[in-house]
C-alpha positions as CSV (number, residue, x, y, z in Angstrom):
1,M,-219.2,174.8,50.3
2,K,-215.3,174.2,49.8
3,Q,-216.4,170.4,48.7
4,K,-219.2,171.7,46.3
5,D,-216.9,174.4,44.6
6,F,-214.3,171.7,44.1
7,V,-216.8,169.1,42.4
8,F,-218.1,171.9,40.1
9,N,-215.2,173.4,39.6
10,I,-213.2,170.0,38.3
11,A,-216.4,168.9,36.6
12,I,-216.4,172.2,34.2
13,L,-212.3,171.9,34.0
14,I,-213.0,168.5,32.8
15,F,-215.6,168.9,30.6
16,L,-214.0,171.7,28.4
17,N,-211.0,169.7,28.3
18,L,-212.6,166.6,27.1
19,L,-214.3,168.5,24.5
20,V,-210.8,169.7,23.2
21,K,-207.7,167.6,24.0
22,P,-208.7,164.2,22.8
23,F,-209.2,165.5,19.3
24,W,-206.1,167.2,19.5
25,I,-204.1,164.0,20.9
26,L,-206.0,161.5,19.4
27,G,-206.9,162.9,16.2
28,V,-204.6,165.8,15.3
29,D,-201.5,164.3,17.0
30,V,-202.3,160.8,15.7
31,A,-202.7,162.1,12.1
32,V,-199.1,163.7,12.2
33,Q,-197.6,160.3,13.3
34,N,-199.5,158.6,10.2
35,R,-198.8,161.1,7.9
36,V,-195.0,161.6,8.5
37,G,-194.2,158.1,9.8
38,A,-193.0,156.5,13.0
39,A,-189.4,157.3,12.5
40,A,-189.8,161.0,11.7
41,Y,-192.5,161.3,14.4
42,G,-190.3,159.6,16.7
43,L,-187.4,162.1,16.2
44,Y,-189.8,165.1,17.0
45,F,-191.2,163.0,20.3
46,A,-187.2,162.4,21.5
47,I,-186.4,166.3,20.9
48,F,-189.7,167.7,22.4
49,N,-189.0,165.4,25.6
50,F,-185.2,166.8,25.6
51,T,-186.4,170.3,25.8
52,Y,-189.0,169.7,28.1
53,I,-186.3,168.3,30.4
54,F,-185.0,171.9,30.7
55,N,-188.3,173.6,31.0
56,V,-187.0,174.2,34.7
57,V,-184.7,177.1,33.6
58,L,-187.8,178.8,31.8
59,D,-190.0,178.5,35.1
60,M,-187.2,178.2,37.8
61,G,-190.4,177.0,40.1
62,I,-191.9,180.6,39.8
63,T,-195.2,179.2,38.5
64,N,-196.1,176.8,41.4
65,F,-194.5,179.1,43.9
66,N,-196.5,182.2,42.7
67,N,-200.2,179.9,42.3
68,R,-199.5,179.4,46.3
69,N,-198.2,182.8,46.9
70,I,-200.8,185.0,45.1
71,A,-203.7,182.6,46.5
72,R,-202.8,183.4,49.9
73,H,-201.8,187.3,49.2
74,T,-203.6,188.3,46.4
75,Q,-202.9,191.9,47.0
76,L,-199.4,191.2,45.4
77,L,-200.8,190.5,42.0
78,A,-199.9,193.9,40.1
79,K,-196.6,193.9,41.9
80,H,-195.2,190.4,41.2
81,L,-196.6,190.6,37.6
82,S,-194.5,193.4,36.6
83,G,-191.2,191.9,38.0
84,I,-192.1,188.3,37.0
85,I,-192.6,189.0,33.5
86,V,-189.3,190.7,32.9
87,L,-187.6,187.7,34.6
88,K,-189.4,185.3,32.6
89,L,-187.7,186.8,29.2
90,L,-184.5,186.7,30.7
91,L,-184.8,183.2,32.2
92,G,-185.9,182.4,28.2
93,A,-182.8,183.6,26.5
94,V,-180.7,181.5,29.4
95,Y,-182.9,178.4,28.5
96,M,-182.2,178.8,24.8
97,L,-178.7,179.0,25.5
98,V,-178.6,175.7,28.1
99,T,-180.8,173.6,25.6
100,F,-178.4,174.4,22.6
101,G,-174.9,173.7,24.6
102,V,-176.5,170.6,26.2
103,A,-177.7,169.6,22.8
104,L,-174.4,170.2,21.3
105,A,-172.5,168.3,23.7
106,I,-174.8,164.8,23.5
107,G,-174.0,165.3,19.3
108,Y,-177.4,167.0,17.7
109,D,-176.9,167.4,14.2
110,S,-178.5,169.9,11.9
111,L,-181.4,167.9,11.4
112,H,-182.1,168.4,15.4
113,F,-181.0,171.7,15.6
114,K,-183.6,172.8,13.0
115,L,-186.7,171.3,15.1
116,L,-184.9,172.3,18.5
117,F,-184.7,176.1,17.8
118,W,-188.6,176.6,17.3
119,M,-189.6,173.8,19.9
120,G,-187.8,175.8,22.2
121,V,-189.3,179.0,21.5
122,N,-192.6,176.7,21.7
123,Q,-191.5,175.8,25.3
124,F,-190.6,179.6,26.3
125,L,-194.3,180.7,25.0
126,N,-196.0,177.6,26.9
127,S,-194.0,178.6,30.2
128,L,-195.6,182.1,29.7
129,I,-198.9,180.6,29.3
130,L,-199.0,178.7,32.6
131,Y,-197.5,181.4,34.6
132,L,-200.2,183.4,33.2
133,R,-202.9,181.0,34.3
134,S,-201.5,180.5,37.5
135,N,-202.4,184.0,38.5
136,V,-205.7,183.1,37.4
137,S,-206.1,179.9,39.2
138,A,-204.7,181.6,42.4
139,L,-207.6,184.2,42.2
140,L,-209.8,181.1,42.1
141,M,-211.0,182.0,38.5
142,F,-211.8,178.4,37.9
143,K,-213.7,178.7,34.8
144,T,-211.9,181.5,33.3
145,D,-208.9,179.2,33.4
146,S,-210.7,176.3,32.1
147,V,-211.5,178.3,29.0
148,L,-207.7,179.1,28.6
149,S,-206.3,175.6,29.6
150,V,-207.9,174.3,26.4
151,L,-207.2,177.6,24.1
152,D,-203.6,176.6,22.8
153,R,-205.0,173.1,21.5
154,L,-208.2,174.7,19.9
155,M,-206.0,176.9,18.1
156,M,-203.7,174.2,17.2
157,I,-206.5,171.9,15.8
158,V,-207.9,174.6,13.4
159,I,-204.5,175.5,11.9
160,C,-203.2,171.5,11.9
161,G,-206.4,170.8,10.6
162,I,-206.2,173.3,7.7
163,L,-202.9,171.9,6.8
164,L,-203.5,168.3,7.0
165,W,-206.9,168.1,5.5
166,T,-207.0,170.6,2.9
167,N,-204.7,171.5,-0.2
168,V,-203.4,174.5,1.1
169,L,-199.7,173.3,1.6
170,R,-199.9,172.0,-2.1
171,T,-196.7,169.8,-0.7
172,N,-196.3,166.8,1.7
173,F,-197.1,167.3,5.2
174,A,-193.6,167.5,7.1
175,I,-192.8,167.4,10.8
176,E,-191.4,170.5,10.9
177,Y,-195.4,172.3,10.0
178,F,-196.6,170.5,12.8
179,V,-194.1,172.5,14.7
180,Y,-194.8,175.9,13.3
181,A,-198.5,175.6,14.2
182,Q,-197.9,175.0,17.7
183,T,-195.8,178.1,17.6
184,A,-198.5,180.0,16.3
185,A,-201.1,178.9,18.3
186,Y,-199.3,179.4,21.8
187,T,-198.4,182.8,20.8
188,F,-202.3,183.4,20.3
189,S,-203.1,182.0,23.6
190,A,-200.1,183.8,25.5
191,L,-201.6,187.0,24.0
192,I,-205.1,186.2,25.5
193,A,-204.0,184.9,28.9
194,L,-201.9,188.3,29.4
195,V,-205.0,190.4,28.6
196,V,-207.0,188.6,30.9
197,V,-204.6,188.7,34.1
198,L,-203.7,192.5,32.9
199,C,-207.6,193.2,33.4
200,K,-207.2,191.8,36.9
201,A,-203.7,193.6,38.0
202,K,-205.4,196.8,37.0
203,S,-201.8,197.9,36.3
204,C,-198.5,196.8,35.4
205,R,-195.2,198.6,34.5
206,L,-192.7,196.4,33.3
207,H,-189.2,197.1,34.9
208,W,-186.3,195.1,35.8
209,N,-185.7,195.0,39.7
210,S,-182.5,192.6,40.7
211,A,-183.4,192.5,44.2
212,F,-187.1,191.8,43.6
213,S,-185.7,189.0,40.8
214,L,-183.3,187.3,43.5
215,M,-186.3,187.3,46.0
216,I,-188.7,185.4,43.4
217,L,-185.8,183.1,42.7
218,K,-185.0,182.2,46.0
219,K,-188.3,181.5,47.3
220,S,-189.2,179.5,43.8
221,F,-186.0,177.4,43.9
222,P,-187.3,174.5,46.0
223,F,-189.9,174.6,43.2
224,A,-187.7,174.7,40.3
225,L,-185.6,171.8,41.7
226,L,-188.9,169.7,42.3
227,Y,-189.9,170.6,38.7
228,L,-186.1,169.8,37.2
229,L,-186.2,166.5,39.0
230,M,-189.7,165.5,38.3
231,A,-189.3,166.3,34.3
232,F,-186.3,164.2,34.5
233,Y,-187.8,161.0,35.6
234,N,-190.9,161.7,33.5
235,R,-189.5,162.5,30.1
236,I,-185.8,160.7,30.1
237,D,-187.5,157.2,28.9
238,S,-187.6,158.5,25.3
239,V,-184.4,160.8,25.3
240,M,-182.3,157.6,26.8
241,L,-183.8,155.7,23.9
242,E,-182.9,157.9,21.2
243,R,-179.4,157.7,22.5
244,L,-178.7,154.2,23.7
245,L,-179.8,152.7,20.8
246,P,-178.2,152.4,17.3
247,G,-179.4,154.4,14.5
248,N,-182.6,154.0,12.9
249,I,-183.7,151.6,15.7
250,A,-183.2,154.4,18.2
251,T,-185.8,156.7,16.3
252,F,-188.1,153.7,15.2
253,E,-188.3,152.6,18.9
254,A,-189.1,156.2,20.2
255,G,-191.7,156.5,17.9
256,I,-193.3,153.1,18.9
257,Y,-192.8,154.3,22.8
258,A,-194.8,157.8,21.6
259,S,-197.7,155.9,19.8
260,A,-198.1,154.1,23.4
261,F,-197.3,157.2,25.5
262,R,-199.8,158.9,23.4
263,L,-203.1,157.8,25.1
264,L,-201.6,157.7,28.6
265,D,-200.2,161.7,28.0
266,A,-204.3,162.1,26.8
267,L,-205.5,160.6,30.2
268,V,-203.1,161.9,32.8
269,M,-204.1,165.5,31.6
270,I,-207.4,164.5,33.5
271,S,-205.6,164.0,36.6
272,Y,-203.1,166.9,36.4
273,L,-206.6,168.9,36.1
274,F,-207.2,168.1,39.4
275,S,-203.8,169.4,40.9
276,V,-204.7,172.7,39.0
277,I,-207.8,173.1,41.4
278,L,-206.1,171.6,44.4
279,L,-203.2,173.5,44.8
280,P,-204.6,176.8,45.3
281,L,-207.3,175.1,47.0
282,F,-205.2,173.2,49.4
283,S,-203.0,176.4,50.1
284,K,-205.8,178.6,51.4
285,M,-207.4,175.7,53.7
286,L,-204.1,175.2,54.9
287,K,-203.2,178.5,55.5
288,E,-206.8,179.2,57.4
289,K,-206.3,176.1,58.8
290,E,-209.1,174.3,57.9
291,E,-210.3,170.6,57.6
292,L,-209.0,168.9,54.4
293,G,-210.2,165.2,55.0
294,G,-213.5,166.0,52.7
295,I,-211.5,167.4,49.9
296,I,-209.1,164.7,49.8
297,Q,-211.4,162.2,50.2
298,S,-213.5,163.2,47.2
299,A,-210.7,164.1,45.1
300,F,-208.9,160.7,45.7
301,S,-212.8,159.0,45.3
302,L,-213.1,160.4,41.7
303,L,-209.7,160.1,40.5
304,F,-209.4,156.3,41.8
305,F,-212.6,155.8,39.9
306,F,-211.3,157.3,36.6
307,A,-207.8,155.7,37.0
308,I,-209.1,152.1,37.8
309,T,-211.4,152.4,34.8
310,A,-209.1,153.8,32.1
311,V,-206.6,150.9,32.8
312,T,-208.7,148.1,32.9
313,I,-210.8,148.8,29.9
314,L,-208.0,150.0,27.8
315,L,-205.8,146.9,28.6
316,A,-209.0,145.1,28.0
317,F,-209.5,146.1,24.6
318,K,-205.2,147.4,23.5
319,V,-205.0,145.8,20.5
320,Q,-208.4,147.3,19.4
321,V,-207.8,150.9,20.4
322,L,-204.5,151.1,18.9
323,Q,-205.9,149.6,15.7
324,L,-208.0,152.4,15.6
325,L,-205.4,154.9,15.9
326,Y,-202.4,153.6,14.0
327,N,-201.9,152.1,10.3
328,E,-198.9,150.0,11.3
329,H,-196.9,148.6,13.8
330,V,-200.0,147.9,16.0
331,N,-198.3,144.6,17.9
332,E,-195.2,146.3,18.6
333,S,-197.1,149.5,20.4
334,A,-199.2,147.0,22.5
335,E,-196.6,145.3,24.4
336,V,-195.2,148.7,25.0
337,F,-198.8,150.1,25.9
338,S,-199.3,147.5,28.7
339,F,-196.5,148.7,30.5
340,L,-197.5,152.6,30.2
341,I,-201.2,152.9,30.6
342,P,-201.3,151.4,34.5
343,C,-198.8,154.6,35.3
344,I,-202.2,156.5,35.2
345,I,-202.7,154.9,38.8
346,P,-199.8,155.8,40.5
347,I,-199.4,159.2,38.7
348,S,-203.0,160.3,39.7
349,M,-202.1,159.6,43.4
350,T,-199.1,161.7,43.3
351,Y,-201.6,164.4,41.8
352,I,-203.4,164.4,45.1
353,F,-200.5,163.9,47.9
354,G,-197.5,165.4,46.0
355,T,-200.2,168.6,45.3
356,L,-200.8,168.6,49.2
357,L,-197.1,168.7,50.2
358,T,-196.5,171.4,48.0
359,A,-199.6,173.5,49.4
360,N,-198.0,172.6,52.3
361,G,-194.5,173.8,51.4
362,S,-192.6,170.2,52.1
363,M,-190.4,171.3,49.4
364,R,-187.6,169.3,50.7
365,L,-189.1,165.7,51.2
366,L,-190.4,166.0,47.6
367,N,-187.4,166.9,46.1
368,L,-185.6,163.8,48.5
369,S,-188.3,161.4,46.8
370,A,-188.2,163.0,43.2
371,V,-184.0,161.7,43.6
372,V,-185.1,158.6,44.6
373,G,-187.5,158.6,41.5
374,I,-184.4,159.8,39.4
375,V,-182.2,157.0,40.7
376,V,-184.9,154.1,39.5
377,N,-185.4,155.3,36.7
378,L,-182.1,155.7,35.7
379,A,-181.2,152.0,37.1
380,V,-184.0,150.4,35.0
381,N,-183.3,152.5,31.9
382,F,-179.8,151.4,31.5
383,M,-180.6,147.3,32.4
384,L,-183.7,146.8,30.5
385,I,-183.8,149.5,27.1
386,P,-180.6,147.8,25.3
387,H,-182.5,144.5,25.2
388,L,-185.8,145.2,25.7
389,H,-185.9,148.4,23.6
390,A,-189.4,150.4,23.9
391,R,-190.8,147.9,26.4
392,G,-187.8,148.5,28.8
393,A,-188.5,152.4,29.1
394,A,-191.7,151.6,29.4
395,I,-191.1,149.4,32.4
396,A,-188.8,151.9,33.8
397,S,-191.4,154.2,33.7
398,L,-194.0,152.4,35.8
399,S,-191.5,151.5,38.4
400,T,-190.5,155.0,38.9
401,Q,-194.1,156.4,39.0
402,S,-195.2,153.5,41.7
403,V,-192.2,154.4,43.8
404,M,-192.9,157.8,43.5
405,A,-196.7,157.4,44.8
406,G,-195.7,155.3,47.4
407,I,-193.3,157.2,49.1
408,Q,-195.5,160.8,48.5
409,T,-198.5,159.3,50.0
410,V,-196.7,157.9,53.3
411,I,-194.8,161.0,53.6
412,A,-198.4,163.6,53.1
413,F,-200.3,160.9,55.6
414,R,-197.2,161.3,58.3
415,Q,-196.7,165.3,57.8
416,L,-200.4,166.2,57.7
417,H,-201.6,163.9,60.1
418,I,-204.2,162.4,57.7
419,P,-206.6,159.9,59.2
420,L,-206.1,156.4,57.4
421,K,-210.3,156.3,57.3
422,T,-210.1,159.5,55.0
423,I,-209.7,156.8,52.1
424,P,-212.8,154.7,51.6
425,W,-210.9,151.5,51.8
426,I,-213.7,149.4,51.7
427,K,-215.4,151.1,48.9
428,V,-212.2,151.1,46.7
429,L,-211.7,147.3,47.2
430,A,-215.4,146.5,46.1
431,F,-215.4,148.7,42.7
432,T,-212.0,147.0,42.0
433,V,-213.0,143.5,42.6
434,I,-216.5,144.1,40.2
435,L,-215.1,145.7,37.5
436,V,-212.1,144.2,36.5
437,P,-213.1,140.5,36.1
438,Y,-216.2,141.5,34.6
439,T,-214.0,143.9,32.0
440,L,-211.4,140.8,31.4
441,V,-214.9,138.3,30.5
442,F,-216.8,140.9,28.6
443,A,-213.4,141.8,26.7
444,R,-212.8,137.9,25.7
445,H,-216.6,137.4,24.7
446,F,-217.3,140.4,22.8
447,H,-216.5,140.4,19.0
448,G,-218.4,143.9,17.9
449,N,-217.4,147.4,17.3
450,V,-214.9,148.3,20.0
451,L,-216.2,151.9,20.8
452,F,-219.4,150.2,21.4
453,A,-217.6,148.0,24.0
454,L,-215.8,150.7,25.5
455,L,-219.3,152.6,25.9
456,I,-220.8,149.7,27.8
457,T,-217.9,148.8,30.0
458,G,-217.6,152.5,30.8
459,I,-221.4,153.3,31.8
460,F,-220.9,150.1,33.5
461,A,-218.2,151.4,35.9
462,C,-220.3,154.2,36.7
463,I,-222.8,152.1,37.6
464,I,-220.6,149.9,39.9
465,A,-219.0,153.3,41.3
466,F,-222.5,154.8,42.3
467,A,-223.8,151.3,43.9
468,T,-220.5,150.9,46.0
469,R,-220.9,154.7,46.9
470,L,-216.7,155.4,45.9
471,V,-218.7,158.3,43.9
472,P,-221.5,159.2,46.6
473,L,-224.5,160.4,44.3
474,R,-224.4,163.6,46.4
475,F,-221.2,164.8,43.8
476,W,-223.9,164.9,41.4
477,K,-226.1,167.2,43.6
478,D,-222.9,168.9,44.3
479,F,-222.2,170.1,40.9
480,S,-226.0,170.6,39.4
481,G,-226.8,172.3,42.5
482,T,-224.0,174.9,42.3
483,G,-224.8,177.7,40.3
484,N,-223.4,181.2,41.6
485,R,-219.5,180.5,41.5
486,K,-216.9,182.7,40.4
């Protein structure tokens, strides 16, 4: 039953996100960059990643700890909610102090600080939403969590759509308006998520309890450390581009990196959604000592199919796809894109095996592996950015993600004694050797509409996946035959 639940709920979660988030990233976000230009968007992108790195101060590992803990002990929801919300408010104030302090230290000017304050507020609101959602998913209310996962982006689409495509502004669209729109959308979504959680908690009397807060911070510290280390090696590339390169070259290269990174960011969201369901599910199964093989195999098969298909198709049609999105600098973006898009494969693997290790409480090993990731990332960035600019940062990202996926997969197999046969190796190989040559040959000879080409290759990939049984037909039966779900 748990395997059927997993297939059904991940299908609902992905379906809702595919309805909303691609339009946000490839429609609104692209429209903003095209409207304000690569340099202005590059500045926004660098500051966004700077604020993201210090997100750990907002969360301190509380979200992942809470998700795992409430999934195992649902009766603690009301008690923990009262104390953690107050703690989050305090952490928000500390976060702003830390962010502004570091920004001053590295030489940010008045233009940077104008965006930094509101983007810091947005990070706080987003962190609050993620914490509230961790309670919803921990209660296995996956349908409700699916709606909450797209609510903020849906609101942003409405607000930014009005600002971009109507005359309500009566002036040119500036990057600041993009930031303000996000603030409004996050505020609305946080209020809705709070109402949902309060309905389940029955009661919530906000109060400060220093002993409780210290206990939560102590238990969540390993999660906080992991979050900080991962945020560092995942987001430092654009910040290093903006800091290591001179003048206008820095913001331009950050903008080029952002244009190539955007599709990766959109597609990785699919992999992330798996972890949203897998973390509470793994946690509960490990506590009850249930067999993990079926869930691991299902998650691996679906994510490998998605990752290899996406990478193969997008690399084969990279220039045509980027021409659909951007008005300028397509060739420069395509060079960076060639190294960034393959990151989908290792990132997808970390969302399975890293999540499994998190559910198991193997935080020390995860943190040690993340330190290795930082070392690799910094070393490659310092070597390549001065010479290859955005392309060097992309190579650093691919190197880091590949090392991390390899380490976490090996640790998971050894720590949890997962049999090697859990991974369908022959099906994986058969799917790959059929899909990749076909797609490359097809792309070389196809001269029609690129959207039609993407559709054809996508359908062909599905046929191969079913034919090789990498994605068994029973997955569809599990989805369509599951009716009564929470």
